[in-house]
C-alpha positions, 0 to 999 in steps of 0.5 A: 139912305142911312140916318143916324142920330148922334149926341154927346154928354159931359157931366161937368163942363169942362173936365168932367166925364164925357159920353157919346152915342149914335143911333142908326134909325134902322137898328144898331147903336153904339156909345162910349165915354172918357174920364174927362173932356168937354161937351164939344168933344163929346158931340164931335166924338159921336159924329166921328164914331157914327161915320166910322161905323157906317162905311160904304157908298150909301148916302148918310144923314147925321142928325144932331142937336149940336150946331157946333158939331154940324158946323165944324163938320160941314161948314167951317172945316173947308176953310180951316183945312184951306187955312192950315187949320187956323181960324179966320182970325189966325187963331188955332182951331179948337179941338183940331185933332178930332176935327181932322179925324172927322175930315178924314172920315168924311173924305175917305168914305165912299158915300156922301155925309150930310147933316141935319140939326134937330132940336134936342129934348123935345121928344125926337125919339132917336135924339132922345135915345142917343141922349140917354146912351151918351148920358149913361156912357158918361156916368159909366166913365165917371164911375170907373176907378182912376188909373193907378200911376206907375211907380217912379223908376230910378233914373238909369240914363243922363248926367249923374247927380253930383254928391251933396256939398260938404256941410255949411257950403251952398252951391248954386247952379 
């Protein structure tokens, strides 16, 4: 059985830089980040990346300290899918795009994926490793320079702009 611990980090929730990480108990680990997001997105991304990194028929157990991520991926997802990605009250499912990606990853993986909640920050070695990697990835994402916006290009299509009205005339559209 493949056992993987996952964790997410958000430096300022919501909207701060995020980091995610997974740690395979038998060896490899991975992490990454983004300039902004939420803690919930970071936790879900860690789960998604762990599943995608471990294809095959061998059963997989994901340990997480996020009950939200676990319940999204293992309990709520079935009824959301059945209800057209709506909640039981008819509202939109939050973080639906990444949850749909998790759904696809689980349903297309040959082997089963199971989840186990672990208490965070109490010395669980692999959970602490994932936490450390996710935090470092979030700090690295925050330190990256912001992308430079492309200069505005002159408009080359569409309706031409009418010339300005003569001085002293007000034109309302």
